[in-house]
N, C-alpha and C positions, 0 to 999 in steps of 0.2 A: 688697659683694654680695649681688645676693639677686633672687632673679627669676620672678612672678610666670606660673603655666602656663595658664591663661586664654584662653577662643576668643578674646575684642576683640583679641586679637596682628591684624593682618593679614594676614601673611605665613600666618597659620592660617587665620582668615578666609576663604583661596586653595583654602584644601586641602577647608575644609570643603562650603565651593560646589561644587568639580573633585569631589567624591567624590559629588555627591547631595546636601550638604546644605545646612540656612542658620544663620543664628543671629540668636535673638530673645529680647530682654530681658540679652541677654551672654551665653546657655547656646545649647547646641549642641541644634539641631530643637527650643527654645525648654524644654531639658529639664535635659540636665547644662552644669553651670558646667567643666565641665575636659573640653576638644580629645583631652589624653592619657588614655590610664588604662588598668589592668588591666581584663580581664575590659569589660560592658558592652557583650559580641559586637550586639545590637542594633543597635551603630551603625557592626560592623565586616563586612556581606554582604556588599557587591558583592564575585562575585567576577573581576569585569576589569580591579582593579585593587593594586594587591601592599600588605601590608599595613601600611607607607609614610603610603602614599595614602589609608588610610576616614578617611570622615570623624573617626570618634575613632581612635588612635595610640596602641599599648603602644611606640613608638618616644621615647624621650630626643630632648633635646638634648644633647651632652655639649661642657661647655665646659671651659678645662684653665684654672685658679686660679694662680699663684703663691702662695705661703704667705706671709706674712710676718711677720712680732714683735708687729703690730697685729691680726691676727688672733687672735684667743680662743675661737671657736668653732661650730659650723656646728648650725642646724638644720634635720633635716629635718625635714613634715609635710603633711598634706592636707587641704584645703579645710574640713572641718570647724574646723578649726584658723585657718586662713588669713579665712576668712570673719565671724568673731568678731572676731579681730586684726588691727592692721594689720604690716609687719613689723618699725617699728622697734618697736610697742609690747612683740613680742614677746621680739625682743633685744635690750629696758630687762626687762621680767620678768625675762627668762634670767640677764646680766646681773648685775641684784640678787640675786638668791638666790646666784649661783656665788659671789658680794661677801661673802654670810652661810655661805660653807663647806659650803655644801646640797653633797648629791650632783646628777648628772645625772639615776638613776633619782627622788626626789624630787621636783625642778622638773619633769621631766614629769609629774607625777602629781597635781604642783599645774596646773601650763597646762590638762593638759586637765579639770579639778575647776571650771578658770574661764572658760574655753570654752563650759563643759555651761550649757546654758541652763537656768534651774530650778522647771521645768513642761514635762514633755515633751511635756504634751494640748496643746498651743500653735502646736507646728508652727515651721519658721522654724530660727530662728537661732540655732545653740544646740546644736540637732537632729542629727545626718548624724554621722553616726562617725567617728571623729578615729583620729589615728597621729600620735606624735611622736614624734621619736629626734633625740639633742643630747649632740652629740660633742666633745670638749674637745682643744681644740686644744694640744697639752703643748708642742712642737719642743723636744723633747731636755729637757725642766726637768720639776720637781714641779708636784704639784696642785697645791701653797701656791703653788705661785709664783704659778699661774692666779689664784690668789682674792687674791690679793692686787693683780694688776693688772689685774683687774675694779674692784677696790672704790677705783683713782681713774678721775678720770674721762675716756671717752675721750675718742677723738680730734670725730668728733660730739660732746660734749656740750665740749669744746675749744673748736670754733669755734661756736656756741651762745650761749658767752662771748664771743664777740670779736666779736657782731655791736652793730651801732655805730648811734645814732639821729641822721636829718641834721638843720639844722636847720631844714627843715619839717616832723620827724615824721615822715619817714618813714625805716626801722629796715633798714639794710642788709646783711647780710652783708661783713664787713672780709677773710674767704676765702671765693669762689666756687667751691664745691663742687657738681657735677649728680648725682643722683643716677643710678642705672638708667632708674630709668620716667621720666625727663624727657629720658635720652638715646636711649633708646625711640620717644620721643613724637615729637623731632626729626625720627627720621631714619625714619619710617611714617610714610605718609599715610591723613588722615583717612580712615575706614567709611566706607562707600558707605551713605546715606541708609537702604537696605533692613538695615545693625547692625546698625541703634540703633532706639531704644523708644521 
């Protein structure tokens, strides 16, 4: 399970437009990469609408997820992390280190270092502020159990191994699994031309 809070989501773009803002280069008013944030009061000045309808809002989407034995950890991070690494890259990074019995605090520090630009004078990716929290889901088990669980191939890794190549050389997955992004893309209509640059 993962969710990127980005302004390009259609329902967020509708809120931004209704509040008097716009989306340009996948940024709110051509500036902010997120449509939900604490602070950023310059985007929250419309006195005629409630806080949850502002160009940028602090109101979260609340999702209830049943935690199963397949869930190993949760990574909460800001765009300073997600702009540098994909969801899967972060999962792989954390999982590999948990399997090596590193503690979550150390893994957070290593992840921050990994996402930091080598030269902050250049600006751009890796120069943003960064926050990350990793929560191990022990589920009444010992931390050692989580370590051994992360040392085994995940279901995602196993489904990659189930890929087959057809006679015409096309790779197909034996198990068709949908990512949250693909489900979102199917549900959302394509953004109007003014949302794309």
